[in-house]
C-alpha positions, 0 to 999 in steps of 0.5 A: 680388338682389346678385351677392354674396348670390346665389352665397355662403353655404350651401345651405338644404338644408344644416341641423342637425336635433336631437332632438325631446327637446332641442328641447322642453327647450330651448325650455321651459328659455327659456320658464320662465327668460324668464317669471321675468325679464321678466314685469313687463316685459311688463306694462309694455309691455302697459299702454303700448299699452292707453293711450290718453291722452298721457303728457308727465310722469313722474306721468302715466307712473307712473300708467299703469304702476302704475295704483291703486298708484301712490303706493304704496311700491316693493315693492309697486309691483313686486310690482303688475306681476306679474298674470296670471302663472298664465296667462302661465306656461302660455302662455309656456312652450307658446308657446315650445316650440310656436314655437322648438322646432316652427319647427325641424321645419317649417325641416327639412321646408321644407329637404328638400322646398323648399330647392333651390328657395329656392336658385334663387330667392334664391341660397346663403345667402340662400335659406337666410335666407328658408327660416328666415324663412318656416318662422318666419311659419308657425309665427307663424299657428299660433300663434293656437291659444294666443290664449286664455291670451294673452288671459286673460294680458293682460286680468289685465294690463291689466283685471282688472275683466273677471274679475268674480271668475270662475275660469278654468274658469268663463270658458271655459264662458261665454266659448267662442270669444269668447276667439278674438277678434281671431285674424285680427288676432294672425295678421296681426300674427305672420306679418311679425313672425315672418318678421322674427324668424327671418329677421333672425337667419338673416341675422346668422347666414349673413352677419354670422358667416359660419356654415354650421352656425348651431347651432355659434354661441356664446352671444355669437353668438346673442345678437348674431343675436337682437337683429338678429331682435328689433329687425326683428320689433318694428318690423314687427310693432308697428302691428298688436300695438297693434290686437291688445292693445286687442282683448284688453284690453276687457270680454269682453262688448264686441264692437268690431271690429278695424277700428273700433278701427284708425279710432278710433286714427287718428282720435284719437291719429293713425298715431304711435299705432301705435307706442306703447310701441316704444321701451321695447320695443325696449329691453326686449322686444328684450333679452327675445327675445334672451334667450329665442330665442338666448342660451337656446333656441338655446343649450340645444338643442344642448347637450340634443341633445348630452348625450341622444346622450351626446356 
């Protein structure tokens, strides 16, 4: 660790604690707004990652994204990008409350009990950044509790035939814990991805904007810091995200393992396949994470906290 990073910055024990109501309201608002604006983009990303062929022409790209509606009118093409909206709403709102609201509780716990350890190990400033990243990583691993909703959303977006006319309750009864297929791969993808997301944004707050209280950041600073975290997260998690998506978009009765998918992916598509859809994700999912993680959640949570306290 360089001396500059080791001797400057704020202590990991210094953290702003907002009320639980403010964290829930801010995170839920982020989920609702993100869903309304970015669900079509999420569908495009999932379909690109699920595609196992080479895309060389605009016509092929059109077929991969819009499928049976590739020759339809523009309005019909657009509405075809909203499958699984109900599952997405449940998943996205619960995920944002859990991840963005919950990370702050884990961060507070680590700051109180282990803040000095982070400072001693990494130095002030960097220790605080690592603490934020660690809290995010732990929340990312625990996020697999919501995996069934994510699985149902992805199947609706990429393989609707897997439902065969069954409703959600019938699927839950039939599949039971089969909806948790790929849980270990999801945890392996979420741990470094969330570490990079929260750590990258905290690093930008600490060293880019020189902030000691991250909750005092402006909306512009929040957005800028989130872009740093989002880009780092997408690059780090992309390989396992491709494997995770392919596990989840298969038919329910499929028992192909993640290892088998991994081997076939390398054999037939090459290592470049691990980054399929990365450029579109950087251009779309990056701004989506920036929007929900900071421009909304990080900005609204302090505002809700002040409103609830009557400040």
